[in-house]
N, CA, C, O and the ligand as a Tripos MOL2 file, in Angstrom:
@<TRIPOS>MOLECULE
protein
  257   255    65     0     0
PROTEIN
NO_CHARGES

@<TRIPOS>ATOM
      1 N         102.9760   87.8950  125.7190 N.3       1 MET1
      2 CA        102.0370   88.2730  124.6780 C.3       1 MET1
      3 C         102.5030   89.5810  123.8980 C.2       1 MET1
      4 O         102.7910   90.6430  124.4500 O.2       1 MET1
      5 N         102.5310   89.3470  122.5830 N.am      2 GLU2
      6 CA        103.0970   90.4590  121.8370 C.3       2 GLU2
      7 C         102.0410   91.6370  121.6620 C.2       2 GLU2
      8 O         100.8280   91.4280  121.6400 O.2       2 GLU2
      9 N         102.5730   92.7930  121.5480 N.am      3 ILE3
     10 CA        101.7390   93.9250  121.4050 C.3       3 ILE3
     11 C         101.4120   94.1060  119.8820 C.2       3 ILE3
     12 O         102.2910   94.0920  119.0200 O.2       3 ILE3
     13 N         100.1430   94.2700  119.6340 N.am      4 LEU4
     14 CA         99.7140   94.4720  118.1680 C.3       4 LEU4
     15 C          99.5610   95.8860  117.9630 C.2       4 LEU4
     16 O          98.8510   96.5560  118.7140 O.2       4 LEU4
     17 N         100.2120   96.4000  116.9490 N.am      5 LYS5
     18 CA        100.0910   97.7860  116.5140 C.3       5 LYS5
     19 C          99.1100   97.7840  115.3030 C.2       5 LYS5
     20 O          99.4730   97.5910  114.1430 O.2       5 LYS5
     21 N          97.8260   98.0210  115.6980 N.am      6 LEU6
     22 CA         96.8160   98.0210  114.6190 C.3       6 LEU6
     23 C          96.8820   99.3430  113.9340 C.2       6 LEU6
     24 O          97.1950  100.3640  114.5460 O.2       6 LEU6
     25 N          96.5930   99.3280  112.6860 N.am      7 ALA7
     26 CA         96.5540  100.5760  111.8930 C.3       7 ALA7
     27 C          95.5120  100.3350  110.6790 C.2       7 ALA7
     28 O          95.2980   99.1970  110.2610 O.2       7 ALA7
     29 N          94.9350  101.3770  110.1890 N.am      8 PRO8
     30 CA         94.0350  101.2810  109.1450 C.3       8 PRO8
     31 C          94.7550  100.7010  107.8550 C.2       8 PRO8
     32 O          95.9400  100.9560  107.6430 O.2       8 PRO8
     33 N          94.0380   99.9540  107.0450 N.am      9 ASP9
     34 CA         94.5860   99.2960  105.8250 C.3       9 ASP9
     35 C          95.3940   98.1040  106.1260 C.2       9 ASP9
     36 O          95.9320   97.4910  105.2040 O.2       9 ASP9
     37 N          95.5220   97.7210  107.3900 N.am     10 MET10
     38 CA         96.1080   96.4070  107.7130 C.3      10 MET10
     39 C          95.2000   95.2580  107.3640 C.2      10 MET10
     40 O          93.9850   95.4160  107.4780 O.2      10 MET10
     41 N          95.6870   94.1330  106.9560 N.am     11 THR11
     42 CA         94.9330   92.9580  106.7740 C.3      11 THR11
     43 C          95.3180   91.8920  107.7890 C.2      11 THR11
     44 O          96.4970   91.5500  107.8860 O.2      11 THR11
     45 N          94.3690   91.3550  108.5480 N.am     12 VAL12
     46 CA         94.6880   90.4580  109.6570 C.3      12 VAL12
     47 C          93.9640   89.0970  109.4100 C.2      12 VAL12
     48 O          92.9200   89.0460  108.7590 O.2      12 VAL12
     49 N          94.4970   88.1060  109.9010 N.am     13 GLU13
     50 CA         93.8580   86.7670  109.9710 C.3      13 GLU13
     51 C          93.3500   86.4890  111.3210 C.2      13 GLU13
     52 O          94.1120   86.5260  112.2870 O.2      13 GLU13
     53 N          92.0640   86.2060  111.4410 N.am     14 LEU14
     54 CA         91.4420   85.9760  112.7810 C.3      14 LEU14
     55 C          91.4120   84.4420  113.0030 C.2      14 LEU14
     56 O          91.4400   83.6150  112.0910 O.2      14 LEU14
     57 N          91.3520   84.1580  114.3670 N.am     15 LYS15
     58 CA         91.3080   82.7580  114.6970 C.3      15 LYS15
     59 C          90.0100   82.0890  114.3370 C.2      15 LYS15
     60 O          89.9770   80.9070  113.9930 O.2      15 LYS15
     61 N          88.9080   82.8730  114.4190 N.am     16 LYS16
     62 CA         87.6470   82.3370  114.0250 C.3      16 LYS16
     63 C          87.2340   82.8740  112.6930 C.2      16 LYS16
     64 O          87.2630   84.0790  112.4450 O.2      16 LYS16
     65 N          86.8510   81.9680  111.8410 N.am     17 PRO17
     66 CA         86.3900   82.4880  110.5300 C.3      17 PRO17
     67 C          85.0370   83.1970  110.5930 C.2      17 PRO17
     68 O          84.2300   82.9540  111.4890 O.2      17 PRO17
     69 N          84.8110   84.0860  109.6120 N.am     18 HIS18
     70 CA         83.4320   84.6950  109.4800 C.3      18 HIS18
     71 C          82.5280   83.6190  108.9100 C.2      18 HIS18
     72 O          82.9500   82.6400  108.2950 O.2      18 HIS18
     73 N          81.2400   83.8780  109.1630 N.am     19 PRO19
     74 CA         80.1920   82.8770  108.6780 C.3      19 PRO19
     75 C          80.4180   82.5330  107.2190 C.2      19 PRO19
     76 O          80.1300   81.4020  106.8280 O.2      19 PRO19
     77 N          80.9210   83.4490  106.3790 N.am     20 CYS20
     78 CA         81.2040   83.1050  105.0520 C.3      20 CYS20
     79 C          82.4570   82.2040  104.7660 C.2      20 CYS20
     80 O          82.7390   81.8090  103.6350 O.2      20 CYS20
     81 N          83.1620   81.9240  105.8610 N.am     21 GLY21
     82 CA         84.3040   81.0110  105.7130 C.3      21 GLY21
     83 C          85.6380   81.6390  105.5780 C.2      21 GLY21
     84 O          86.6850   80.9900  105.5770 O.2      21 GLY21
     85 N          85.5640   82.8980  105.4650 N.am     22 ASN22
     86 CA         86.8800   83.7100  105.2970 C.3      22 ASN22
     87 C          87.4340   84.0730  106.6300 C.2      22 ASN22
     88 O          86.6830   84.2760  107.5840 O.2      22 ASN22
     89 N          88.7380   84.1610  106.7220 N.am     23 ARG23
     90 CA         89.3760   84.5490  108.0070 C.3      23 ARG23
     91 C          90.0700   85.8280  107.8580 C.2      23 ARG23
     92 O          90.5170   86.3560  108.8770 O.2      23 ARG23
     93 N          90.2200   86.4050  106.7020 N.am     24 ASN24
     94 CA         90.9580   87.6400  106.5390 C.3      24 ASN24
     95 C          90.1470   88.8250  106.4980 C.2      24 ASN24
     96 O          89.1780   88.9050  105.7430 O.2      24 ASN24
     97 N          90.5170   89.8060  107.3210 N.am     25 PHE25
     98 CA         89.7460   91.0230  107.4240 C.3      25 PHE25
     99 C          90.6660   92.2060  107.3570 C.2      25 PHE25
    100 O          91.7800   92.1990  107.8810 O.2      25 PHE25
    101 N          90.1550   93.2480  106.6810 N.am     26 ARG26
    102 CA         90.9150   94.5090  106.5120 C.3      26 ARG26
    103 C          90.4250   95.4390  107.5890 C.2      26 ARG26
    104 O          89.2290   95.5470  107.8610 O.2      26 ARG26
    105 N          91.4060   96.1230  108.2080 N.am     27 ILE27
    106 CA         90.9900   97.0810  109.1780 C.3      27 ILE27
    107 C          90.7770   98.4630  108.5170 C.2      27 ILE27
    108 O          91.6260   98.9470  107.7690 O.2      27 ILE27
    109 N          89.6300   99.0720  108.8140 N.am     28 LEU28
    110 CA         89.3740  100.2940  108.1950 C.3      28 LEU28
    111 C          89.6190  101.4970  109.1130 C.2      28 LEU28
    112 O          90.0890  102.5450  108.6710 O.2      28 LEU28
    113 N          89.2820  101.3220  110.4330 N.am     29 ARG29
    114 CA         89.4490  102.3700  111.3470 C.3      29 ARG29
    115 C          89.8180  101.7370  112.6960 C.2      29 ARG29
    116 O          89.3660  100.6500  113.0550 O.2      29 ARG29
    117 N          90.6680  102.4830  113.4230 N.am     30 VAL30
    118 CA         91.1870  101.9500  114.6910 C.3      30 VAL30
    119 C          90.7850  102.9820  115.7600 C.2      30 VAL30
    120 O          90.9750  104.1920  115.6280 O.2      30 VAL30
    121 N          90.2290  102.4170  116.8020 N.am     31 GLY31
    122 CA         89.8870  103.2530  117.9620 C.3      31 GLY31
    123 C          89.5080  102.2430  119.1060 C.2      31 GLY31
    124 O          89.8690  101.0670  119.0640 O.2      31 GLY31
    125 N          88.7910  102.7480  120.0890 N.am     32 SER32
    126 CA         88.3410  101.8620  121.1580 C.3      32 SER32
    127 C          87.3660  100.7720  120.5700 C.2      32 SER32
    128 O          87.1910   99.6810  121.1120 O.2      32 SER32
    129 N          86.7550  101.1730  119.4130 N.am     33 VAL33
    130 CA         86.0530  100.2150  118.6540 C.3      33 VAL33
    131 C          86.6420  100.2620  117.2100 C.2      33 VAL33
    132 O          86.7910  101.3230  116.6050 O.2      33 VAL33
    133 N          86.9510   99.1020  116.7240 N.am     34 CYS34
    134 CA         87.6440   99.0850  115.4120 C.3      34 CYS34
    135 C          86.5980   98.7030  114.3080 C.2      34 CYS34
    136 O          85.7060   97.8910  114.5550 O.2      34 CYS34
    137 N          86.7220   99.2780  113.1420 N.am     35 ARG35
    138 CA         85.9190   98.8860  112.0440 C.3      35 ARG35
    139 C          86.6830   97.9950  111.1090 C.2      35 ARG35
    140 O          87.7330   98.3910  110.6020 O.2      35 ARG35
    141 N          86.1930   96.8150  110.8660 N.am     36 THR36
    142 CA         86.8110   95.9060  109.9630 C.3      36 THR36
    143 C          85.8540   95.4960  108.8030 C.2      36 THR36
    144 O          84.6360   95.6260  108.9170 O.2      36 THR36
    145 N          86.4200   95.0190  107.7330 N.am     37 VAL37
    146 CA         85.6130   94.5730  106.6200 C.3      37 VAL37
    147 C          86.1460   93.1920  106.2690 C.2      37 VAL37
    148 O          87.3520   92.9950  106.1180 O.2      37 VAL37
    149 N          85.2130   92.2240  106.1390 N.am     38 CYS38
    150 CA         85.5520   90.8950  105.7220 C.3      38 CYS38
    151 C          85.9450   90.9110  104.2540 C.2      38 CYS38
    152 O          85.2020   91.4250  103.4180 O.2      38 CYS38
    153 N          87.1080   90.3520  103.9340 N.am     39 ILE39
    154 CA         87.5100   90.2700  102.5840 C.3      39 ILE39
    155 C          86.8120   89.3350  101.7360 C.2      39 ILE39
    156 O          86.7320   89.4980  100.5190 O.2      39 ILE39
    157 N          86.2720   88.2950  102.3940 N.am     40 GLY40
    158 CA         85.4910   87.3350  101.6460 C.3      40 GLY40
    159 C          84.1900   87.8150  101.1500 C.2      40 GLY40
    160 O          83.8990   87.6010   99.9730 O.2      40 GLY40
    161 N          83.3400   88.4720  101.9640 N.am     41 CYS41
    162 CA         82.0220   88.8160  101.5620 C.3      41 CYS41
    163 C          81.8010   90.3080  101.6180 C.2      41 CYS41
    164 O          80.7280   90.7800  101.2430 O.2      41 CYS41
    165 N          82.8020   91.0830  102.0840 N.am     42 GLY42
    166 CA         82.7180   92.5400  101.9840 C.3      42 GLY42
    167 C          81.8040   93.0850  103.0720 C.2      42 GLY42
    168 O          81.4600   94.2650  102.9960 O.2      42 GLY42
    169 N          81.4130   92.3820  104.0020 N.am     43 ARG43
    170 CA         80.4740   92.8960  105.1060 C.3      43 ARG43
    171 C          81.4300   93.5830  106.1380 C.2      43 ARG43
    172 O          82.4390   92.9950  106.5290 O.2      43 ARG43
    173 N          81.1280   94.7250  106.5330 N.am     44 ASP44
    174 CA         81.8500   95.4520  107.5690 C.3      44 ASP44
    175 C          81.2160   95.2530  108.8780 C.2      44 ASP44
    176 O          80.0250   94.9680  109.0050 O.2      44 ASP44
    177 N          82.0560   95.4120  109.8640 N.am     45 MET45
    178 CA         81.5450   95.2380  111.2890 C.3      45 MET45
    179 C          82.3680   95.9840  112.2260 C.2      45 MET45
    180 O          83.5500   96.1880  111.9510 O.2      45 MET45
    181 N          81.8240   96.4330  113.3680 N.am     46 ASP46
    182 CA         82.5700   97.0690  114.4210 C.3      46 ASP46
    183 C          82.8230   96.0290  115.5640 C.2      46 ASP46
    184 O          81.9610   95.3050  116.0620 O.2      46 ASP46
    185 N          84.1910   96.0800  115.9070 N.am     47 LEU47
    186 CA         84.6260   95.1960  116.9010 C.3      47 LEU47
    187 C          85.2710   95.9440  118.0280 C.2      47 LEU47
    188 O          86.0460   96.8690  117.7850 O.2      47 LEU47
    189 N          84.9760   95.5750  119.2610 N.am     48 ASP48
    190 CA         85.6580   96.1190  120.4070 C.3      48 ASP48
    191 C          87.1850   95.8450  120.2150 C.2      48 ASP48
    192 O          87.5620   94.7170  119.8980 O.2      48 ASP48
    193 N          87.9990   96.7980  120.3920 N.am     49 ARG49
    194 CA         89.4050   96.7210  120.1400 C.3      49 ARG49
    195 C          90.0670   95.5130  120.9330 C.2      49 ARG49
    196 O          90.8780   94.7540  120.4020 O.2      49 ARG49
    197 N          89.6790   95.4130  122.1560 N.am     50 VAL50
    198 CA         90.3440   94.3500  122.9400 C.3      50 VAL50
    199 C          89.8590   92.9780  122.3720 C.2      50 VAL50
    200 O          90.6670   92.0540  122.2710 O.2      50 VAL50
    201 N          88.6460   92.8380  122.0260 N.am     51 LYS51
    202 CA         88.2100   91.5620  121.4070 C.3      51 LYS51
    203 C          88.8880   91.3430  120.1250 C.2      51 LYS51
    204 O          89.3160   90.2180  119.8660 O.2      51 LYS51
    205 N          89.0290   92.3510  119.2680 N.am     52 LEU52
    206 CA         89.6770   92.1870  117.9930 C.3      52 LEU52
    207 C          91.1420   91.6890  118.1530 C.2      52 LEU52
    208 O          91.6240   90.7770  117.4820 O.2      52 LEU52
    209 N          91.8140   92.4080  119.1410 N.am     53 GLU53
    210 CA         93.2430   91.9910  119.3490 C.3      53 GLU53
    211 C          93.3750   90.5630  119.7790 C.2      53 GLU53
    212 O          94.3150   89.8720  119.3860 O.2      53 GLU53
    213 N          92.4020   90.0900  120.6190 N.am     54 ARG54
    214 CA         92.4430   88.7180  121.0190 C.3      54 ARG54
    215 C          92.1390   87.7370  119.9620 C.2      54 ARG54
    216 O          92.5460   86.5750  119.9950 O.2      54 ARG54
    217 N          91.3700   88.2670  118.9670 N.am     55 ALA55
    218 CA         90.8920   87.3110  117.8920 C.3      55 ALA55
    219 C          91.8770   87.2620  116.7950 C.2      55 ALA55
    220 O          91.7160   86.4250  115.9070 O.2      55 ALA55
    221 N          92.8930   88.0810  116.7620 N.am     56 ILE56
    222 CA         93.8420   88.0600  115.6830 C.3      56 ILE56
    223 C          94.8060   86.9830  115.7650 C.2      56 ILE56
    224 O          95.4710   86.8270  116.7900 O.2      56 ILE56
    225 N          94.9260   86.2320  114.7620 N.am     57 LYS57
    226 CA         95.9590   85.1440  114.7010 C.3      57 LYS57
    227 C          97.2930   85.6900  114.2810 C.2      57 LYS57
    228 O          98.3300   85.5010  114.9160 O.2      57 LYS57
    229 N          97.1970   86.3840  113.1610 N.am     58 ARG58
    230 CA         98.4120   87.0010  112.6980 C.3      58 ARG58
    231 C          98.0730   88.1940  111.7520 C.2      58 ARG58
    232 O          96.9820   88.2750  111.1870 O.2      58 ARG58
    233 N          99.0210   89.0710  111.6170 N.am     59 ILE59
    234 CA         98.9060   90.1540  110.6800 C.3      59 ILE59
    235 C          99.5170   89.7530  109.3690 C.2      59 ILE59
    236 O         100.6360   89.2440  109.3080 O.2      59 ILE59
    237 N          98.7710   89.9890  108.3310 N.am     60 LEU60
    238 CA         99.2260   89.4620  106.9940 C.3      60 LEU60
    239 C         100.1370   90.6450  106.3600 C.2      60 LEU60
    240 O          99.8760   91.8370  106.5200 O.2      60 LEU60
    241 N         101.1200   90.2080  105.6990 N.am     61 PRO61
    242 CA        102.0500   91.1900  104.9580 C.3      61 PRO61
    243 C         101.1710   92.0080  103.9680 C.2      61 PRO61
    244 O         100.1320   91.5860  103.4600 O.2      61 PRO61
    245 N         101.6800   93.1350  103.7800 N.am     62 GLU62
    246 CA        101.0570   94.0320  102.7220 C.3      62 GLU62
    247 C         101.0900   93.3730  101.3820 C.2      62 GLU62
    248 O         102.0520   92.6920  101.0250 O.2      62 GLU62
    249 N         100.0310   93.5810  100.6410 N.am     63 GLU63
    250 CA         99.9840   93.0260   99.2890 C.3      63 GLU63
    251 C         100.5440   94.1570   98.3750 C.2      63 GLU63
    252 O         100.1900   95.3240   98.5410 O.2      63 GLU63
    253 N         101.3880   93.8000   97.4470 N.am     64 PRO64
    254 CA        101.9620   94.7120   96.5130 C.3      64 PRO64
    255 C         100.8800   95.3990   95.6190 C.2      64 PRO64
    256 O         101.2160   96.2150   94.7610 O.2      64 PRO64
    257 ZN         82.5460   87.2550  105.4130 Zn       65 ZN65
@<TRIPOS>BOND
     1     1     2 1
     2     2     3 1
     3     3     4 2
     4     3     5 am
     5     5     6 1
     6     6     7 1
     7     7     8 2
     8     7     9 am
     9     9    10 1
    10    10    11 1
    11    11    12 2
    12    11    13 am
    13    13    14 1
    14    14    15 1
    15    15    16 2
    16    15    17 am
    17    17    18 1
    18    18    19 1
    19    19    20 2
    20    19    21 am
    21    21    22 1
    22    22    23 1
    23    23    24 2
    24    23    25 am
    25    25    26 1
    26    26    27 1
    27    27    28 2
    28    27    29 am
    29    29    30 1
    30    30    31 1
    31    31    32 2
    32    31    33 am
    33    33    34 1
    34    34    35 1
    35    35    36 2
    36    35    37 am
    37    37    38 1
    38    38    39 1
    39    39    40 2
    40    39    41 am
    41    41    42 1
    42    42    43 1
    43    43    44 2
    44    43    45 am
    45    45    46 1
    46    46    47 1
    47    47    48 2
    48    47    49 am
    49    49    50 1
    50    50    51 1
    51    51    52 2
    52    51    53 am
    53    53    54 1
    54    54    55 1
    55    55    56 2
    56    55    57 am
    57    57    58 1
    58    58    59 1
    59    59    60 2
    60    59    61 am
    61    61    62 1
    62    62    63 1
    63    63    64 2
    64    63    65 am
    65    65    66 1
    66    66    67 1
    67    67    68 2
    68    67    69 am
    69    69    70 1
    70    70    71 1
    71    71    72 2
    72    71    73 am
    73    73    74 1
    74    74    75 1
    75    75    76 2
    76    75    77 am
    77    77    78 1
    78    78    79 1
    79    79    80 2
    80    79    81 am
    81    81    82 1
    82    82    83 1
    83    83    84 2
    84    83    85 am
    85    85    86 1
    86    86    87 1
    87    87    88 2
    88    87    89 am
    89    89    90 1
    90    90    91 1
    91    91    92 2
    92    91    93 am
    93    93    94 1
    94    94    95 1
    95    95    96 2
    96    95    97 am
    97    97    98 1
    98    98    99 1
    99    99   100 2
   100    99   101 am
   101   101   102 1
   102   102   103 1
   103   103   104 2
   104   103   105 am
   105   105   106 1
   106   106   107 1
   107   107   108 2
   108   107   109 am
   109   109   110 1
   110   110   111 1
   111   111   112 2
   112   111   113 am
   113   113   114 1
   114   114   115 1
   115   115   116 2
   116   115   117 am
   117   117   118 1
   118   118   119 1
   119   119   120 2
   120   119   121 am
   121   121   122 1
   122   122   123 1
   123   123   124 2
   124   123   125 am
   125   125   126 1
   126   126   127 1
   127   127   128 2
   128   127   129 am
   129   129   130 1
   130   130   131 1
   131   131   132 2
   132   131   133 am
   133   133   134 1
   134   134   135 1
   135   135   136 2
   136   135   137 am
   137   137   138 1
   138   138   139 1
   139   139   140 2
   140   139   141 am
   141   141   142 1
   142   142   143 1
   143   143   144 2
   144   143   145 am
   145   145   146 1
   146   146   147 1
   147   147   148 2
   148   147   149 am
   149   149   150 1
   150   150   151 1
   151   151   152 2
   152   151   153 am
   153   153   154 1
   154   154   155 1
   155   155   156 2
   156   155   157 am
   157   157   158 1
   158   158   159 1
   159   159   160 2
   160   159   161 am
   161   161   162 1
   162   162   163 1
   163   163   164 2
   164   163   165 am
   165   165   166 1
   166   166   167 1
   167   167   168 2
   168   167   169 am
   169   169   170 1
   170   170   171 1
   171   171   172 2
   172   171   173 am
   173   173   174 1
   174   174   175 1
   175   175   176 2
   176   175   177 am
   177   177   178 1
   178   178   179 1
   179   179   180 2
   180   179   181 am
   181   181   182 1
   182   182   183 1
   183   183   184 2
   184   183   185 am
   185   185   186 1
   186   186   187 1
   187   187   188 2
   188   187   189 am
   189   189   190 1
   190   190   191 1
   191   191   192 2
   192   191   193 am
   193   193   194 1
   194   194   195 1
   195   195   196 2
   196   195   197 am
   197   197   198 1
   198   198   199 1
   199   199   200 2
   200   199   201 am
   201   201   202 1
   202   202   203 1
   203   203   204 2
   204   203   205 am
   205   205   206 1
   206   206   207 1
   207   207   208 2
   208   207   209 am
   209   209   210 1
   210   210   211 1
   211   211   212 2
   212   211   213 am
   213   213   214 1
   214   214   215 1
   215   215   216 2
   216   215   217 am
   217   217   218 1
   218   218   219 1
   219   219   220 2
   220   219   221 am
   221   221   222 1
   222   222   223 1
   223   223   224 2
   224   223   225 am
   225   225   226 1
   226   226   227 1
   227   227   228 2
   228   227   229 am
   229   229   230 1
   230   230   231 1
   231   231   232 2
   232   231   233 am
   233   233   234 1
   234   234   235 1
   235   235   236 2
   236   235   237 am
   237   237   238 1
   238   238   239 1
   239   239   240 2
   240   239   241 am
   241   241   242 1
   242   242   243 1
   243   243   244 2
   244   243   245 am
   245   245   246 1
   246   246   247 1
   247   247   248 2
   248   247   249 am
   249   249   250 1
   250   250   251 1
   251   251   252 2
   252   251   253 am
   253   253   254 1
   254   254   255 1
   255   255   256 2
@<TRIPOS>SUBSTRUCTURE
     1 MET1         2 RESIDUE 1 A MET
     2 GLU2         6 RESIDUE 1 A GLU
     3 ILE3        10 RESIDUE 1 A ILE
     4 LEU4        14 RESIDUE 1 A LEU
     5 LYS5        18 RESIDUE 1 A LYS
     6 LEU6        22 RESIDUE 1 A LEU
     7 ALA7        26 RESIDUE 1 A ALA
     8 PRO8        30 RESIDUE 1 A PRO
     9 ASP9        34 RESIDUE 1 A ASP
    10 MET10       38 RESIDUE 1 A MET
    11 THR11       42 RESIDUE 1 A THR
    12 VAL12       46 RESIDUE 1 A VAL
    13 GLU13       50 RESIDUE 1 A GLU
    14 LEU14       54 RESIDUE 1 A LEU
    15 LYS15       58 RESIDUE 1 A LYS
    16 LYS16       62 RESIDUE 1 A LYS
    17 PRO17       66 RESIDUE 1 A PRO
    18 HIS18       70 RESIDUE 1 A HIS
    19 PRO19       74 RESIDUE 1 A PRO
    20 CYS20       78 RESIDUE 1 A CYS
    21 GLY21       82 RESIDUE 1 A GLY
    22 ASN22       86 RESIDUE 1 A ASN
    23 ARG23       90 RESIDUE 1 A ARG
    24 ASN24       94 RESIDUE 1 A ASN
    25 PHE25       98 RESIDUE 1 A PHE
    26 ARG26      102 RESIDUE 1 A ARG
    27 ILE27      106 RESIDUE 1 A ILE
    28 LEU28      110 RESIDUE 1 A LEU
    29 ARG29      114 RESIDUE 1 A ARG
    30 VAL30      118 RESIDUE 1 A VAL
    31 GLY31      122 RESIDUE 1 A GLY
    32 SER32      126 RESIDUE 1 A SER
    33 VAL33      130 RESIDUE 1 A VAL
    34 CYS34      134 RESIDUE 1 A CYS
    35 ARG35      138 RESIDUE 1 A ARG
    36 THR36      142 RESIDUE 1 A THR
    37 VAL37      146 RESIDUE 1 A VAL
    38 CYS38      150 RESIDUE 1 A CYS
    39 ILE39      154 RESIDUE 1 A ILE
    40 GLY40      158 RESIDUE 1 A GLY
    41 CYS41      162 RESIDUE 1 A CYS
    42 GLY42      166 RESIDUE 1 A GLY
    43 ARG43      170 RESIDUE 1 A ARG
    44 ASP44      174 RESIDUE 1 A ASP
    45 MET45      178 RESIDUE 1 A MET
    46 ASP46      182 RESIDUE 1 A ASP
    47 LEU47      186 RESIDUE 1 A LEU
    48 ASP48      190 RESIDUE 1 A ASP
    49 ARG49      194 RESIDUE 1 A ARG
    50 VAL50      198 RESIDUE 1 A VAL
    51 LYS51      202 RESIDUE 1 A LYS
    52 LEU52      206 RESIDUE 1 A LEU
    53 GLU53      210 RESIDUE 1 A GLU
    54 ARG54      214 RESIDUE 1 A ARG
    55 ALA55      218 RESIDUE 1 A ALA
    56 ILE56      222 RESIDUE 1 A ILE
    57 LYS57      226 RESIDUE 1 A LYS
    58 ARG58      230 RESIDUE 1 A ARG
    59 ILE59      234 RESIDUE 1 A ILE
    60 LEU60      238 RESIDUE 1 A LEU
    61 PRO61      242 RESIDUE 1 A PRO
    62 GLU62      246 RESIDUE 1 A GLU
    63 GLU63      250 RESIDUE 1 A GLU
    64 PRO64      254 RESIDUE 1 A PRO
    65 ZN65       257 GROUP 0 **** ****
């Protein structure tokens, strides 16, 4: 299992989509609880870091 290096401003794709249908989330703050915002609907939410890491499918490349 690869180690994820989470950092603020990263965009990640999760395995499960948000209720709005979007899978991409931006990470706002990293800690034992991470704050993420859904790119589709703009709703932010706090996720336990371990759960977030398990939910990540891939890290998306930085957008120019
Ligand atoms: Zn959403």
